[in-house]
Phi, psi and omega in degrees: 000129178291153182305318182292326178288325177300314177299321180299314180299313181300315181292324177299316181292317180298312179297319180297316178296318179297318179294320179297314179297319179296319180292330183277314187263349175058227187287351179287343178245108183250129178280111177262165178300322181294314181294325178296315179296321178299317180298313180298321179296319180295318179297317179296321179297316179298317181298323178294319177296317180298318178299318180295318178298313183296325183278331193237350184298151187297334180234166178296137187259132171272095188294320177306317184293315184285337175283306185289312186269337183258291189296308185292315180296322179298320178299316182287328180295334177296333182282302182191170184286349190245348168292134191209145173257136180247125171287181188301317180295314182294322180295317178298319180294322180294324177292322176298315179300320183292317183279340177078029178197157170204180182242130181174211182257340173089058174206151176268142179229152176224156176271133175228098187069232179269003185251156174249123187245141177286121174285305177191134168285140180282139186300136177085357182272168179304320180295319179295314181294330180287340178102013175290140187244157170301140180092346176297141178260124180278113183270316181218152169233113184053049177069004177264121182295140178263004182304123177082356179284154172282162180296326179291325177294318178293320179299322178297322179293327182282334180281160179170182183294146178299135179094347177276158183252151176223137179262123184244120178261126189241141167255126183231137178304135179094352180244127182284331181251150177298151175258138182243126179241128172258115189242134176269123182293150178213181175285125183254108178286143174258088183291139173259340170264106189270329188208133180221121175190171174272112184290336168202162185308123178087352181245110180275152180227129175229127176260121182245114189257356181186182179225098174240191187294347182255001188298314182301313182293321180294319179292323176300317178295321179296320178295321177295317180302322181273353187051060195305323185295341181264357185287152171281343179183153177232131177251121178254110185267109178241028176294132180077004180281114185279354180107209183152227188284132178299316182304322181286326175296321177296316182296318179296315179299320179301323181289344185254329186269172174282153181302140177076002177284142178291135180261307182196158172227159173216149178206154182215187184303316185235015177240128181293158182297138174233133181246143180241131183241159172287116184273317181260327183079180187281356174052047176090355176278072186264018181300149176304140187236132174235131179247129177262129178222163172215191186290347177259010173274125190215164167057247182303325177300319181288332175297312181295311182297320180295319179294317179297319181290315182296327180268006181056030180287336180195182182252135177262128184235142174129233184237160177300135184287175189296319182091047179251100184234034177261136182268123176248143167256143178263123183239119174289139176242182180289167179059032176061029176257176182204167183225132169253115186238129179290130180236345185197182178233147180272144175228138179287171181305326180280355180101009180287136171281128180282322186294136175263171185297137174225354185276335185260007181227167179283165178298321178299313180297324180297311184282331179268357179052051184277355180243148179294148180276142178229089180306138186259356184226151170231121181235177181241141174280179180303326182267002177097008177286146175278135175225152185253155179228176179085010180198046182082189178257117179276129183292153174289326178235110182276123176223115183270146177292134182300139177278147178288142175271180185300316182296316181295317176299322180298320178295324177291316181297327182275002181062024174288312173238165186241136186290334181284141185290338186248024176223182186225153180264185186298320182296317181296319177299318179295314184295315182281345179299328178255003178227082185301333182228142171225164178253170179286358172277359183304133176223148179275093183262190182298325180294319179294319180293327176296320176294324179297317179297318178298320181295317178302318179295318181294333180263007179056038176272116184272134179202170175244154179299321175300322177298314181295319180297320180294330184251016188300313181298318180297316181297315180298317180295320181293319178297313180298318179301313182293322177297319180291320176302313183290323187268327188235353177109169185300320185297315182292324177294321181291326176300321178298316179298322183290340185304325182237022181290115184296327179290319177293319179298322177293324178295319178298317180294336184276355183303313178300323178296321178296321178296312181297321181295315181295317180295320179296316181297319181294322178294317181295319179296319179297322179294331178278357181098017173093004181230125177291156178264123180254149181231071183291000000 
């Protein structure tokens, strides 16, 4: 970066931050002559340090990298873990996530060593229709070798204008020659409703993986598909949902709660309290509701789960959520960059703070949750149940995901099976390499297990028969899941995984409890004259 461009970038960021703060805090933040001089002095000091580093550091310095990834990010990290600066690539990606679409072929890729591997083509996309499979290795894109490229570089090559074609050369297990696919790029929707079906007669299941501009409409369609008002129970699976748009979290909550119920509020140092209510209500969709969450459920997910729990609308099952309750505004800056800046904190209807502590621990400990949680608040739901705040949403029924044992971890490390739910391991690639088609009647029988043993021997994977016998059901289910992902798509593979999912099974069992809880809360509210008592 040239010195004059470096100064431009620095001033753009400073001016952008000042404008963002001014727009957010308004008259509460006044630029005085003293503060202006302090800012200018700080910028000059930083520039002098940068000049010294660039002139004297032992190796050549990538100034763009230390400014964008180091200095600016470091400044924001002093504030909180979620205020963030986005470079041009990250800002474009965040806008795609928000709008729920982009243009390309429609598949996820990851780097594995020097190779780029397909995690999974998304169902219904050009890549899926062309026959590209999870585990395929991308060798070339339009005759350009991908050897040594990062996954983001390969993804950039695959993206392009709608209607244009891209030639993808694939290496696939079981085929001696590369496979060549010519794929026409299209608009790739980023669905947040991933799976909708009756997990058992009368019990509907909806998997919600995010909150973008299409979430409300997608969830509405899913409710219609299930004829939700007639269900004996509905399970809304938001495990691993990192959140997203506040407006969509409000809309989803509105679809579940009774009309006029408080959904969430937020307030900050210089922003007055704002409350959000259910405007339309659930419109007769009074079926018992169970929400599944885990430690990776965050932000907008916690808004929905907290509102449902505080109003006793349903039962929360799973693990304590992440505890991300900071409100960010997205501000575009110059050079196609952007800023997410924390302005307030979220509170559930009962007044619980969603955000957990981040000031007394390191950033690593915060994201890895290396310290035990200590909720700082105790509040009451509509029916008088105690719920805690200050550390995410604690489930009503705690069910932890089973931990992998040594044998299972070993199969993942050896790439025999793959830990991600929407991809496949070495055995599945090997097995399907000589069997291009399978039917949904596929079962992991003795013949498949005999082939599995041969594969382990060929890959020098050491195990004992007692180990395999102890894990036989798990291995069979994992093989079937991977075969279904590769042959029929992510949804069918995930259904196989759900068949023995302990958290989902607990959610199904909790449906009668959800019904009793909701009915009790409505009676208590009616006795109070129709309005719950909040204790903010």
